[in-house]
C-alpha positions in Angstrom: 94.3 -148.7 14.9 96.8 -147.6 12.3 100.5 -148.1 11.5 103.1 -146.3 9.4 104.9 -148.5 6.8 108.6 -148.4 6.1 110.2 -145.3 4.5 111.3 -147.4 1.5 107.6 -147.9 0.6 106.6 -144.3 1.2 105.9 -144.1 5.0 102.2 -144.0 4.4 99.7 -144.5 7.2 97.6 -147.7 6.8 95.0 -149.4 8.9 95.6 -152.8 10.6 94.0 -154.8 7.8 96.4 -153.4 5.2 99.3 -153.6 7.6 98.6 -157.3 8.2 98.1 -157.9 4.4 101.5 -156.3 3.6 103.1 -158.5 6.3 101.5 -161.6 4.7 102.7 -160.5 1.3 106.2 -160.0 2.6 106.2 -163.5 4.2 105.0 -165.0 0.9 108.0 -163.4 -0.8 110.4 -164.6 1.9 109.3 -168.2 1.4 110.4 -167.8 -2.2 113.6 -166.2 -1.1 112.7 -162.8 -2.3 113.2 -159.6 -0.3 110.3 -157.7 -1.7 106.7 -159.0 -2.4 105.3 -159.0 -5.8 102.1 -157.1 -6.5 100.2 -160.4 -6.9 101.3 -161.3 -3.4 99.8 -158.0 -2.1 96.6 -158.7 -4.1 96.3 -162.2 -2.7 96.9 -161.0 0.8 94.4 -158.1 0.8 91.6 -160.1 -0.9 92.0 -163.0 1.5 92.4 -160.9 4.6 89.7 -161.6 7.3 87.3 -158.7 8.0 88.4 -157.0 4.7 85.9 -154.4 3.4 87.3 -154.8 -0.1 86.4 -158.5 -0.2 82.9 -157.8 1.2 82.3 -155.0 -1.3 83.5 -157.2 -4.3 81.2 -160.0 -3.1 78.3 -157.6 -2.9 78.7 -156.6 -6.6 79.0 -160.1 -7.8 82.8 -160.5 -8.1 83.7 -163.3 -5.6 87.3 -162.7 -4.4 87.9 -166.5 -4.5 87.7 -166.4 -8.3 90.2 -163.6 -8.5 92.5 -165.4 -6.1 92.4 -168.5 -8.3 93.5 -166.5 -11.4 96.3 -164.6 -9.7 99.8 -166.1 -10.2 101.2 -167.7 -7.1 104.1 -169.7 -8.7 107.8 -168.8 -8.7 108.7 -165.3 -9.9 109.9 -165.1 -13.5 113.6 -164.6 -14.0 114.1 -160.9 -14.9 117.1 -158.7 -14.2 114.8 -155.8 -13.5 113.1 -157.5 -10.6 115.8 -156.7 -8.0 115.2 -155.5 -4.5 115.3 -151.8 -5.4 112.9 -152.3 -8.3 110.5 -154.1 -6.0 110.6 -151.3 -3.4 109.9 -148.8 -6.2 106.9 -150.8 -7.4 105.5 -151.1 -3.8 106.1 -147.3 -3.3 104.3 -146.5 -6.5 101.4 -148.8 -5.6 101.0 -147.3 -2.1 101.2 -143.8 -3.6 98.3 -144.7 -5.9 96.4 -146.2 -2.9 97.0 -142.9 -0.9 95.5 -141.0 -3.8 92.4 -143.2 -3.6 92.3 -142.5 0.1 92.3 -138.8 -0.5 89.4 -139.2 -3.0 87.3 -141.0 -0.3 88.3 -138.5 2.4 89.5 -141.2 4.8 92.3 -141.0 7.4 94.4 -144.0 6.5 94.8 -146.4 3.6 92.4 -149.3 3.9 91.7 -152.4 1.9 89.3 -150.5 -0.4 92.0 -148.0 -1.4 94.6 -150.7 -1.8 92.2 -152.9 -3.9 91.4 -149.9 -6.2 95.1 -149.1 -6.6 95.9 -152.7 -7.5 93.1 -152.8 -10.0 94.4 -149.7 -11.7 98.1 -150.5 -11.5 99.8 -151.4 -14.9 101.3 -154.8 -14.1 100.8 -158.0 -16.0 100.4 -160.0 -12.7 97.2 -158.0 -11.9 95.5 -158.9 -15.2 92.6 -160.7 -13.4 91.8 -157.5 -11.5 92.0 -155.4 -14.6 89.6 -157.8 -16.5 87.1 -157.6 -13.7 86.6 -153.9 -14.2 87.3 -153.0 -10.6 87.6 -149.3 -9.8 86.7 -147.0 -7.0 83.1 -146.4 -8.2 82.4 -150.1 -8.3 83.9 -150.6 -4.8 81.7 -147.6 -3.6 78.7 -149.4 -4.9 79.7 -152.6 -3.2 80.3 -150.8 0.1 76.8 -149.4 -0.1 75.3 -152.8 -0.7 77.2 -155.0 1.7 76.0 -155.8 5.1 79.0 -158.0 6.1 80.6 -157.5 9.5 84.1 -156.1 8.7 86.8 -154.5 10.7 85.7 -151.2 12.2 88.8 -149.2 11.1 88.7 -150.7 7.6 85.7 -148.6 6.7 85.9 -146.3 3.7 84.0 -143.4 2.1 83.7 -141.5 5.3 81.0 -138.9 5.2 81.9 -135.2 5.0 82.1 -133.8 8.6 78.9 -132.0 9.6 79.1 -128.3 10.2 79.3 -127.2 13.9 76.1 -127.4 15.8 74.4 -124.1 16.3 73.5 -123.4 19.9 70.4 -121.3 20.6 71.1 -118.3 22.8 70.2 -118.8 26.4 67.3 -116.7 27.8 68.0 -114.7 31.0 67.3 -116.3 34.3 64.1 -115.5 36.2 66.0 -113.6 38.9 67.8 -111.6 36.3 64.6 -110.6 34.6 63.0 -109.6 37.9 66.0 -107.4 38.7 66.1 -105.7 35.4 62.4 -105.0 35.0 60.1 -103.1 37.3 57.3 -105.6 36.8 57.2 -109.4 36.9 55.7 -109.6 33.4 59.0 -110.5 31.7 59.7 -113.3 34.2 56.2 -114.6 33.8 56.4 -114.6 30.0 59.8 -116.3 30.1 58.5 -119.1 32.2 55.4 -119.7 30.1 57.4 -119.6 26.9 60.0 -122.1 28.3 57.1 -124.5 28.8 56.0 -124.2 25.2 59.2 -123.6 23.3 62.7 -125.1 23.2 64.6 -124.0 26.4 66.3 -127.0 28.0 69.8 -128.2 27.9 69.2 -129.8 24.4 68.1 -126.5 22.9 70.4 -126.8 20.0 69.6 -127.0 16.3 71.2 -128.7 13.3 70.8 -126.9 9.9 67.7 -128.9 9.3 66.4 -128.0 12.7 66.8 -124.3 11.8 64.7 -125.0 8.7 62.0 -126.6 10.8 62.0 -123.7 13.3 61.9 -121.1 10.5 59.0 -123.1 9.0 57.1 -123.0 12.3 57.7 -119.2 12.6 56.2 -118.6 9.1 53.2 -120.9 9.8 52.6 -119.1 13.1 52.6 -115.7 11.5 50.4 -116.9 8.6 48.0 -118.5 11.1 47.6 -115.3 13.1 46.9 -113.3 10.0 44.4 -115.8 8.7 42.6 -115.7 12.1 42.1 -112.0 11.6 41.0 -112.5 8.0 38.5 -115.2 9.0 36.9 -113.0 11.7 36.7 -110.1 9.2 34.9 -112.3 6.7 32.6 -113.5 9.4 31.7 -110.0 10.4 31.2 -109.0 6.7 28.9 -112.0 6.2 26.7 -110.8 9.1 27.0 -114.0 11.1 24.8 -114.2 14.2 26.6 -113.8 17.5 26.0 -117.4 18.6 27.8 -118.7 15.6 31.0 -117.2 17.0 30.8 -119.6 19.9 32.1 -122.6 17.8 34.1 -120.4 15.4 36.4 -118.7 17.8 37.7 -121.9 19.5 38.0 -123.4 16.0 40.6 -120.7 15.2 42.9 -122.1 17.9 45.5 -124.9 17.3 45.8 -128.5 18.5 48.6 -127.3 20.8 46.2 -124.9 22.6 43.2 -127.2 22.8 42.8 -131.0 22.9 42.9 -132.3 19.3 39.5 -134.0 19.7 37.9 -130.8 21.2 39.5 -128.6 18.5 38.3 -130.9 15.7 34.8 -130.8 17.2 34.7 -127.0 17.1 36.1 -127.0 13.6 33.4 -129.4 12.3 30.7 -127.5 14.1 31.9 -124.2 12.7 32.2 -125.6 9.2 28.6 -127.0 9.4 27.0 -123.8 10.8 29.1 -121.0 9.1 28.4 -119.4 5.7 30.5 -120.7 2.7 33.1 -117.8 2.6 33.8 -118.3 6.3 34.1 -122.1 5.8 36.8 -121.7 3.2 38.8 -119.3 5.4 38.3 -121.5 8.4 39.5 -124.7 6.7 42.7 -122.9 5.5 43.3 -121.4 8.9 42.8 -124.9 10.6 45.2 -126.5 8.1 47.9 -123.9 8.8 47.3 -124.2 12.6 47.7 -127.9 12.5 51.0 -127.6 10.6 52.3 -125.1 13.0 51.4 -127.3 16.0 53.2 -130.3 14.5 56.4 -128.2 14.1 56.0 -126.9 17.6 55.6 -130.4 18.9 58.7 -131.6 17.0 60.8 -128.8 18.4 59.7 -129.6 22.0 60.5 -133.3 21.5 64.0 -132.4 20.5 64.3 -130.0 23.4 63.2 -132.5 26.0 65.0 -135.4 24.2 61.7 -137.4 24.5 60.1 -138.5 21.2 57.1 -139.6 23.2 56.1 -136.0 24.1 52.5 -135.2 23.1 50.6 -131.9 22.7 48.9 -132.8 25.9 52.2 -132.8 27.8 53.0 -129.3 26.4 49.6 -127.9 27.4 49.9 -129.5 30.9 53.4 -128.0 31.4 52.1 -124.5 30.4 49.0 -124.9 32.6 51.0 -125.9 35.6 53.4 -123.0 35.0 50.5 -120.6 34.9 49.0 -122.0 38.1 52.4 -121.7 39.9 52.7 -118.1 38.8 49.2 -117.2 39.9 49.7 -118.8 43.3 53.0 -117.1 43.7 51.4 -113.7 42.9 48.8 -114.4 45.5 51.4 -115.5 48.1 50.0 -119.0 48.2 53.0 -120.9 46.9 55.0 -123.2 49.2 58.4 -122.2 48.0 60.8 -121.0 50.6 
């Protein structure tokens, strides 16, 4: 909730904590018979305001607001011909202009207690000497905000993060009926259904910039894994391996997404024990790349389904069920109408 202060003070937009603090400062001035609050009145009001982020931030960096309040002047205003109503409005307008500058530095929507406290600490006025001596500035308040865990007013927050760039939406794949209509064979529709079981394809198939990095990393690992599979088989052929050694080697070249992790590791260990040294080196590298690619694939599918508990087994089961349905449909054994 925000409010706009009077035109005489600059018509700035402030949140409810600052609006209430300015009202308290004005009431303190009215008790003394003054039409405009002094800057010390504003400082006392904002530092003693409930749910104030400025007070919580100062406490977090070891500057208790109570000590500052005890040092601020609260007695009668000094007699000075320059302290008339217009001069008071000009001082308040200058203070709030400085606070609005602090607001722009923190990228916030309205002036809050943090911006007003920083403006008070940097304003050249003898009444604010305790704040000057405490060394309060925007950087110190930023540190306090980062350290504090106090429960403060929701709209008195400061240092709003920079808005994230728009989310990037992955292009939608054609529907099954569309693929069947466009192609003479059902191969495209079949591949589409199988890939939907393995890769992101649901309503949450969107990516943040970091998500795109992870997807690109998976693509690179997948390509490298396929190349290393070929290289490993070529090394095995060149080493003259017996045919039966290919029985554990070939499954070991799969990934934990394609086989159960325990079964895959068993094949990898068996192939490492039985294969010649050059094949073992290539196999270990291939297995490491395959495991990394499977982890990226699992991460993408978890985001797609919105279920962090998704396991590689769930992905394999979905692909297997899709394959069964396609085979039964091809044979005319499906129960769909």
